[in-house]
C-alpha positions in Angstrom: 10.5 20.2 40.0 10.0 23.3 42.2 6.6 24.4 43.5 4.8 27.4 42.1 5.6 30.5 43.9 2.1 31.3 44.8 1.6 27.8 46.2 4.7 28.2 48.4 4.0 28.3 52.1 6.7 29.8 54.3 6.8 29.9 58.1 8.9 32.5 59.9 8.9 32.4 63.6 5.3 31.2 63.8 3.9 33.8 61.3 3.0 32.9 57.7 4.0 35.0 54.9 2.1 33.2 52.3 -1.0 30.9 52.7 -2.7 29.3 49.7 -6.1 30.9 49.3 -8.9 29.5 47.1 -8.7 30.3 43.5 -11.6 30.7 41.0 -14.0 27.8 41.4 -12.6 26.7 44.7 -14.4 27.0 48.2 -13.1 26.8 51.8 -14.8 24.3 54.0 -14.5 22.4 57.3 -14.7 18.6 57.5 -17.8 17.6 59.5 -17.9 13.8 59.2 -15.8 11.0 58.0 -17.9 8.7 55.7 -15.4 5.9 55.0 -13.0 5.0 52.2 -12.0 8.4 50.8 -15.3 10.3 51.3 -16.0 13.1 53.8 -18.8 15.5 54.6 -17.6 19.1 54.2 -19.5 22.2 55.3 -18.5 25.0 52.8 -18.4 28.7 53.2 -21.3 29.1 50.7 -23.6 27.3 53.3 -23.9 23.9 51.6 -22.8 20.6 53.0 -21.1 18.6 50.2 -20.1 15.0 50.0 -16.4 15.3 49.1 -13.8 12.8 48.1 -10.0 13.0 48.6 -8.4 13.2 45.2 -5.9 10.5 44.2 -2.8 12.7 44.4 -3.6 13.4 48.1 -4.5 9.8 49.2 -2.0 8.2 51.6 0.1 11.5 51.5 -2.1 13.9 53.4 -4.1 12.6 56.3 -7.4 14.5 56.9 -9.6 14.3 60.1 -12.8 15.9 61.4 -12.4 19.6 62.0 -9.7 20.3 59.5 -10.0 23.3 57.1 -9.8 22.3 53.5 -10.2 23.7 49.9 -12.8 22.0 47.8 -13.6 22.1 44.1 -17.3 21.5 43.5 -18.2 19.4 40.6 -19.6 21.1 37.6 -22.3 18.6 36.9 -23.3 17.8 40.5 -23.2 20.7 42.9 -23.7 18.7 46.1 -20.4 17.0 45.5 -16.8 18.1 45.4 -13.1 17.1 45.4 -10.8 18.0 48.3 -7.7 19.6 46.8 -5.9 21.1 49.9 -5.7 20.7 53.6 -4.5 23.5 56.0 -2.3 23.0 59.0 -3.6 24.3 62.4 -1.5 27.5 62.2 -2.7 28.2 58.7 -6.4 27.6 59.7 -6.0 30.0 62.5 -4.5 32.6 60.1 -7.5 32.1 57.8 -10.0 32.6 60.6 -8.1 35.7 61.9 -8.2 37.3 58.4 -12.0 36.6 57.8 -11.8 33.8 55.3 -14.0 31.5 57.4 -16.9 33.9 58.2 -19.5 31.9 56.3 -19.0 28.7 58.3 
């Protein structure tokens, strides 16, 4: 099974050609605090601080720590909660900051 073309991230001599950006219903955020188990406090670009959980597909595969830039998907029925669906590497986070995606944080 191959990844979708728009989800593909390629690095060429330290410069990224494609970085996954938030889609409809997704928001960028920075992890503020580890709450324990699989829960984190994330400050989002819309100004809210959400209690977020690491979704099952990412558990034990992707390690997240304070200060990481992530994509969250807010819950439809409870706006102060969200699921973390993507974590950016340091280079990708720098690229997002340089291109103005993290202005609201």
